[in-house]
C-alpha positions in Angstrom: 144.1 123.2 135.3 146.1 123.7 138.3 149.7 122.1 138.2 150.4 119.8 140.9 153.9 119.9 142.6 154.3 116.1 143.0 157.4 117.0 145.5 155.5 119.1 147.8 152.7 116.6 147.7 155.2 113.8 148.9 156.1 116.1 151.6 152.8 116.4 153.1 152.2 112.7 153.0 155.4 111.9 155.3 153.4 111.1 157.9 151.4 108.2 155.7 152.3 104.8 155.9 152.3 104.4 152.1 152.7 107.7 150.6 154.4 106.8 147.6 151.2 104.5 146.8 148.8 107.6 148.0 150.6 110.4 145.7 150.1 107.7 143.2 146.3 107.6 143.5 146.0 111.3 144.2 147.8 112.6 140.8 145.6 109.9 138.7 142.3 111.4 140.3 143.5 115.2 140.0 144.7 114.3 136.5 141.3 113.8 135.4 139.1 115.8 137.3 140.4 119.6 137.3 137.8 120.9 139.5 139.4 119.0 142.6 142.5 120.2 144.8 144.6 118.8 147.6 145.5 120.3 151.0 146.6 119.0 154.4 143.8 119.7 157.8 142.9 118.6 160.7 140.2 115.8 160.5 138.1 115.6 163.8 136.3 111.8 164.4 133.8 111.2 166.1 135.8 110.1 169.3 137.1 113.8 169.5 140.4 112.8 168.3 142.2 114.7 165.8 144.3 114.2 162.9 146.4 116.0 160.1 144.6 114.2 156.9 145.2 114.9 153.1 142.1 115.8 151.5 140.8 116.4 147.9 138.0 119.2 147.6 136.5 121.0 144.9 133.5 120.2 142.2 133.2 116.9 140.3 131.0 116.7 136.8 127.8 114.8 136.9 125.6 114.3 134.4 121.5 114.8 135.1 118.7 114.7 132.5 121.1 116.2 129.7 122.7 118.8 131.9 126.0 118.6 133.5 126.2 119.8 137.0 129.5 120.7 139.6 128.7 119.0 142.6 130.5 120.3 145.8 132.5 117.1 147.7 135.4 116.5 150.1 137.4 113.2 150.0 139.4 112.5 152.8 142.4 110.2 152.8 143.2 108.1 155.7 146.9 107.7 157.1 146.9 104.0 156.0 145.7 104.8 152.4 145.3 102.5 150.4 144.5 100.2 153.0 141.4 101.8 154.4 138.6 103.4 152.6 138.8 107.4 152.2 135.8 109.1 154.3 133.5 111.2 151.8 130.9 114.3 151.9 129.5 116.3 149.7 129.8 119.8 150.8 126.9 122.0 149.8 127.0 125.8 149.7 124.9 128.3 151.3 122.6 128.0 148.1 122.0 124.3 148.3 120.7 121.8 150.6 121.5 118.2 150.8 119.2 115.3 149.4 118.9 112.6 151.7 119.1 109.3 150.0 120.8 105.9 150.6 124.0 107.4 149.5 124.0 110.8 151.4 122.8 111.3 154.8 121.9 114.2 156.7 125.4 115.5 157.5 126.6 114.8 153.8 128.6 111.9 154.5 128.6 109.5 151.2 127.6 105.8 151.5 128.8 103.6 148.5 129.2 99.8 147.9 132.4 100.6 146.6 133.6 102.1 150.0 132.2 99.6 151.9 133.6 96.8 150.2 136.9 99.0 149.6 140.1 96.5 148.5 143.7 97.9 148.7 144.7 95.7 145.9 142.6 97.0 142.9 140.3 100.4 144.5 141.6 103.4 143.4 140.5 107.2 144.0 140.1 107.6 140.5 137.2 104.9 140.3 135.5 105.8 143.2 134.9 109.5 141.9 133.7 108.0 138.5 131.2 105.8 140.6 130.1 109.0 142.4 130.0 111.2 139.3 127.3 108.1 137.8 125.4 107.3 141.1 124.7 111.2 141.8 123.6 111.4 137.9 120.8 109.0 138.9 120.1 110.0 142.7 121.3 113.9 142.9 122.9 114.6 146.6 122.2 118.0 146.7 119.3 120.7 145.6 118.8 124.9 145.5 116.9 126.5 147.7 113.9 128.9 146.5 114.6 132.3 147.4 111.3 132.4 149.4 108.4 130.3 150.8 105.6 129.6 149.0 102.8 129.7 151.4 98.7 129.4 151.5 96.6 131.6 153.0 94.3 130.3 155.4 91.2 132.2 154.3 90.4 134.3 151.2 87.3 136.3 151.1 84.9 135.5 148.5 84.7 137.0 145.3 81.8 137.4 142.8 83.9 135.9 140.1 84.0 132.4 141.3 82.3 130.2 143.9 85.5 128.4 144.8 86.7 131.0 147.6 87.5 129.3 150.5 89.8 125.9 150.5 91.4 124.0 153.1 95.1 124.4 153.3 97.7 122.3 151.7 101.4 121.5 152.3 103.5 124.3 152.0 106.3 124.5 149.4 109.5 125.3 151.7 111.7 125.4 148.4 110.9 125.9 144.7 113.1 124.5 141.5 116.4 126.3 140.7 116.5 128.4 139.1 113.2 130.2 138.9 112.4 131.7 135.5 110.4 134.5 134.6 109.2 136.8 137.6 109.1 136.1 141.0 105.8 136.2 143.0 105.3 136.6 146.9 102.8 134.1 148.8 99.4 135.7 147.4 100.8 135.2 143.8 101.6 139.1 143.4 104.5 139.7 140.8 107.9 141.4 143.0 108.7 144.8 142.0 112.1 144.8 139.7 112.0 140.6 140.2 111.2 140.0 136.5 113.2 137.7 134.7 115.2 136.8 137.3 117.5 133.7 137.4 119.7 132.9 140.8 123.3 131.8 139.5 124.4 128.8 141.2 128.4 128.4 142.7 131.2 126.4 140.6 129.7 127.4 137.6 126.4 125.3 138.0 123.3 126.0 135.1 121.1 124.6 137.6 120.2 121.8 140.4 117.6 119.4 140.1 114.2 120.2 141.7 114.2 120.0 145.4 112.0 116.8 146.6 108.7 117.5 147.4 108.5 120.6 145.1 106.9 121.0 141.3 108.4 120.9 138.4 108.0 123.6 136.3 106.8 127.4 136.9 106.0 128.2 140.3 102.0 127.7 140.7 100.6 131.2 141.4 97.0 132.7 142.4 94.4 133.5 139.5 95.7 136.8 138.9 92.1 137.8 137.5 90.4 136.9 140.8 93.2 136.6 143.7 91.8 132.9 144.0 93.1 129.7 144.1 92.1 127.5 140.9 91.6 123.8 141.1 94.5 123.4 139.2 96.8 124.9 142.1 94.6 122.1 144.1 95.6 119.7 141.9 99.2 120.0 141.9 99.8 120.7 145.9 97.7 117.7 146.3 100.0 115.7 144.3 103.0 117.2 145.6 102.2 116.5 149.0 100.8 112.9 148.4 104.5 112.3 146.5 106.2 113.9 149.3 104.7 111.4 151.9 104.9 108.6 149.5 108.6 109.5 149.4 108.9 109.6 153.0 107.1 106.0 153.8 109.4 104.5 151.2 112.6 105.8 152.5 111.5 104.5 156.1 110.9 101.4 154.6 114.1 101.3 152.8 115.8 102.1 156.1 113.8 99.8 157.9 114.5 96.8 155.3 118.4 97.9 155.1 118.6 97.5 159.0 116.9 94.2 158.9 119.3 92.9 156.0 122.0 94.1 158.0 120.8 92.3 161.5 120.2 88.9 159.0 123.1 89.2 157.6 125.0 89.6 160.7 122.7 86.5 162.1 124.1 84.8 158.9 128.0 85.2 159.6 127.5 83.9 163.3 125.3 81.2 162.1 128.0 80.4 159.5 130.7 81.0 162.6 128.7 78.4 164.6 128.4 75.7 162.4 132.5 75.8 161.7 133.2 75.5 165.4 130.4 72.6 165.4 132.0 70.8 162.8 135.2 71.0 164.3 134.2 69.8 167.7 132.3 67.0 166.2 135.9 65.8 164.2 137.6 66.3 168.0 134.7 64.1 169.0 134.9 61.3 166.7 139.0 61.4 166.9 138.4 60.7 170.8 135.9 58.0 170.0 138.1 56.0 168.2 141.1 56.8 170.4 138.8 55.6 173.2 137.9 52.7 171.3 141.7 51.4 170.5 142.0 52.4 174.6 139.0 49.8 175.7 140.3 47.0 173.3 143.8 47.3 175.0 142.2 47.3 178.1 140.5 43.9 177.6 143.7 42.3 175.9 145.7 43.3 179.1 142.4 41.8 181.1 142.8 38.9 179.7 146.3 38.3 180.1 145.9 39.4 183.9 143.7 36.5 184.0 145.7 34.0 182.4 148.5 34.7 184.9 146.2 34.4 188.0 145.3 31.1 187.1 148.8 30.1 186.3 149.8 31.5 189.9 146.9 29.8 191.5 148.1 26.6 190.3 151.6 26.5 191.6 152.1 25.6 195.0 155.3 27.3 196.0 157.1 30.4 194.9 160.7 30.4 194.6 161.5 34.2 195.4 164.8 34.2 193.7 163.0 33.7 190.6 159.6 35.7 191.9 161.4 39.0 190.3 162.5 38.9 186.8 164.2 41.8 184.7 164.0 42.3 180.6 168.0 42.4 180.1 171.3 41.3 181.7 172.7 44.8 182.5 169.2 45.5 184.2 169.8 41.8 186.0 173.1 43.2 187.2 171.7 46.3 188.4 169.2 44.8 190.9 171.4 41.9 192.1 174.1 45.1 193.1 171.5 46.5 194.9 170.4 43.5 196.7 173.8 42.9 197.7 174.2 46.5 198.3 171.4 46.4 200.8 172.2 43.4 202.5 175.9 45.1 203.2 173.7 47.9 204.9 172.0 45.3 207.0 175.3 43.2 208.1 177.2 46.7 208.9 173.7 47.6 211.3 174.1 44.0 213.2 177.8 44.5 213.3 177.6 47.7 215.7 174.7 46.2 217.3 176.9 43.2 218.2 179.8 45.2 219.6 177.8 47.4 221.4 176.0 44.1 223.5 179.8 43.1 223.8 179.5 40.1 221.3 182.6 41.0 219.6 185.6 43.2 220.6 186.4 46.1 219.0 189.1 44.6 216.8 186.9 42.0 214.7 184.4 44.9 214.6 186.9 47.1 212.5 188.1 44.5 210.4 185.1 43.5 209.4 183.5 46.7 208.6 186.7 47.8 206.4 185.9 44.6 204.4 182.3 45.2 204.0 182.7 49.0 203.2 185.3 47.9 200.4 182.8 45.6 198.8 179.9 48.2 198.9 181.9 50.8 197.6 182.8 48.6 194.6 179.0 47.7 194.2 177.8 51.3 194.5 180.3 52.2 191.8 178.8 49.0 189.7 175.4 50.1 190.0 176.1 53.7 189.0 178.3 52.4 185.7 175.1 50.2 185.0 172.5 53.3 185.5 174.9 55.5 183.1 174.8 52.5 180.4 170.6 52.0 180.5 170.2 55.8 180.3 168.4 55.8 183.8 168.8 58.7 186.3 172.0 58.7 188.4 
């Protein structure tokens, strides 16, 4: 177990939004999983942009059928950690290949419900790695490559020892279980010189990997050593393996199709829920508008009745007193109205006094005397109107 320098780790996380929480999360994982290490590297996103991010790399123990395997992984922590979920990959060595499943794609990227539903409040790296370990114990993410390709000869000459000398080609196995116990064989079932008892070592101290998908678990099928022909057992095992491969591909395609349809249905469901909420909001506004319109219609009907009664009263009146035709609601408004009417009358009187002077009806001395009196009175009226407007709160 290597000791982690917490201060150095904190300096690495200086560009992170929450370096303290990130350091605590990383330290919790490294204390439990001693096969992991940390480093800062440049991560390239799908759009071509790059960013220096912290990643945990190494192996995690996985139990599969009673054996413990060390699965190589790499966990990239976003600079917004723990707000955003990490990006996780399986990193196979040169002797391994990725086994595509619902949890790992062709590039080795890991997909887990825990990552999809990442909750910053309670999600932790330690829990994520433990879930990986359990999930990979049920569905291994990698398998080992066999040392050679097992091929079927297109034609075997007939021999007297058997009547079954020619069989149609069957699917060729590209990978064999790992490690291979006993001697290694070539494509015709002949033992390779010096290959007896060969067992290929696994990286990171693995005892062995689960068999590759589509391969036969157990010893590698060989040709009949006595006759050099294929036995019925070989054909049966090969056909079973081919059927398994085909069924696995069909099932995987069906699962992917169903997942895509499920995602589409979930999006449609979400859109329908959003549309339902909008419709409910619109209906609520329409109901409120309907109530307001109903009240306004009732008020208008009452006003219409008042106008009709007023018209009937006016029709019954023989003559209208001009001074009483316009009334005010308060004494202050009445004073303002009277002052305005008197000031307008002074304007008219001033105009006609000027016309009389031009026509020679009055002389200049009489004109000036009357104009001075009218102007003084007009000034007092305007001052009174200004004061009334201020008291009434009207615009000046």
